[in-house]
N, C-alpha and C positions, 0 to 999 in steps of 0.2 A: 487699672481704673480706680480712682479716687473715691472713696465713700463717705467721708468725713461728713459733707455737708448733708448727705442724704440722709445719713443717721440723726444727725441734729434736727432735720426737719421731722423725720420720724418719732423722734422723743417729744416734740411739740405736739404733733398728732396725737400720741398716746397719753398726753397730759391732758388733753381736752376733754371734757366731759361728753360732748357731742360729736368729739371728731374734726377738727377743724377743716372746712372746705378750702379755703384759702391755701392751707399748708400743702394739701394734696395737690393743688393746682401749681403751687410754687415748684414743688417737687418734679410735677411732669415738665414744667417749663425749664428747669436746671436740666433735666435728662435731654429734651430735645436739642440743647445749647450745646451739649457735651459731646464732643467730637469722639470721646473715647468709648461712649456709649452707643451712639446711633450709628447704623450701618447706611451706606451711600442710599439704599432704598428707602430708607426712612424707619426701618423698624430696629428694634435693638439688636446689637451685635451678639453673637454667640456668647454665652457664658456669663453676660451682664446681669440680667436677673438674677442669676443662682449667686453672684458676687453681692449684690444688694441685699439680698435675703439673707444671706449669710452673715452679713455685716451687721444686720438688724438683729438676729437671732441672737448673736456674741454679746449685744447689749440689752437683751431679754424683750426684744420686739418682735411683734409676729407680723409677718409680711409675706403676702403671697405673689405669685406671678400673676394672678387675675388683677389683684389691687394694682399693682404697677401698671397694667394695661389699661386699667380705668383711669389712672392719674395721667397718662399719656393721652388719652381721648380728651379728657378735660383739657389738658393745654392745648391740644391743636384745635378743640371748638372755640377756644378764647384766647386768641394770642394777645389781646390787647386788656388793660385794665377795665375800659368801658363795659367791654362785654361780659368780663367777668362778673362786675359788679350787677349787671342786669341779669344774669343767671341766678346770683345768690339772692337777688331780690324777690325773684319768683318761686325759688326752691330754698328752703331753710335748713335742710340737711345733706350730707352727702349721699345717703342712702334715697332719699327723693330725686337727687339732680341725676343719681346714676341709673335710676330705675327709669327715668324721662330719657334717658339716651343721650344727655348732652345736647338738647335743642340749640340751633343756632340762631345768633342774634347778631344783627348787622354792627358793622365797626365804623368808628368814625375815620373818615380816610385821612384827616390829618393827625391821628394819636397815632404814636410810635409804639411797637409792639412792646409788653411788658418786659422786664428783666428780672429774673429771680435772683440775681446776684446782691451783695448788699455793696455799699459805698466802697469798703474796705476790700472786698474780694474785686470789684471793678477795677480799684486801683492796681492791685496785685496781678491782675490778669493783664493789663495794659504793661505793666514792667515786665511780665513773661513774655509778652508779644514782642517788646522791645529787645529782649535777650534772643528771642527767635532769628529777629531780623539781623542782628549782630553775630549771628553763628553761635552764640553761647561758649566763645571760646575761653572767656573767664570764669565760667560756671564749673564748679568741681562737680556738682551732680544736679542735672536740671531739672527745676521744679515743675515742668511741664510732664515729666515723666515720673517722679517720685513725690509721693505725699509724705513730709517727715513725720505726720502723727502714726503713719501705718507701714512704712517703708521699713523692713528689717536690714540689719547691717549685712547679711547674707545677700541680699539684693544688691548694695553697695557694692560688696567685695566683687560679686560677678559682674557689675557693671564697669567695675575698674579694671579687671581683668579683660574684658573684651575690647574696652579702649585702649589697654596697652598693648594688645596685639595688633589693633588697628594704628597705633603710633609708630609701633616697631616696624610695620609695613611701609609707613611714610619714610621713615628714617632710611630704610635699606634703599627705598627707591631714590631718595634724595642722593645717597652715596652714589649710586650707580649713574645718576643724571651728572653728577659733580664729575666723576670719573671720565664718562663720556665726552662731556665738554671740555675737560682739559685736554683729552686727545685729539678732539678735533682744533681746537685753539693751538696745540704745539705744532700739528700738521702743516698749517698755514701760517707759521713763524708769528703768532699771536695777530695776525691782520683780521680784526674784528670786521672789516668790510667784505669779507668774502662771504659768498653764500653759504647756508647749511649744507646744499648738496655738494658743493664744490670740496669744501671741507671735509665732508665725509669720504669723497672719493680719495681725497689725499690721504686720509688716515687709514681707510682699509681697502683701498685699490677698486671700490666699486662704488656705485652711485645710488645703489639700491637702500636708501634711507630707513624703508619701512621694515626691512630685515632686522635692523638693530633695535626695533620698538617693543 
């Protein structure tokens, strides 16, 4: 769970004399779009609220689970910029809007959902998506799993050890595969036009290929 962006918004909220409604709305939008935060059913995943509260507290910012829930309600009520603008036109403070229960407003059918990410974040996420599509073979530590500002070296060590175990398993399997294939090839005199089953029969005296898998 990456919390840097959320804490940045909390700082801007704390610095505002009246407590910015927009920042709270953006916070909720970001949460709703965060696959690490939202469960398939639409609620927060276990431990997410606690993580966000702890991250805020570590920077001297007071945050509660109730406040997080209100921010999500606001984001769900106003998924577009137009709806949000209508809401803040009618309610000048966060307390007023919250007390009113985030009343619904119609949306322009041609307006796209609001995006809480900055242009730089959108560009970064596009790059990360491309890495995901390529399988991230060239990434030492995938950025969709590790936030550089928050990840401990201990986390990277544990990840490396886990990946090494996986790699060792691949290497062992590759060695067994090569040995098995060499034996099949030798059994049919190097005739690569022979079927797998025929070669297996020649090498092991049985055509039960599945037994060797």
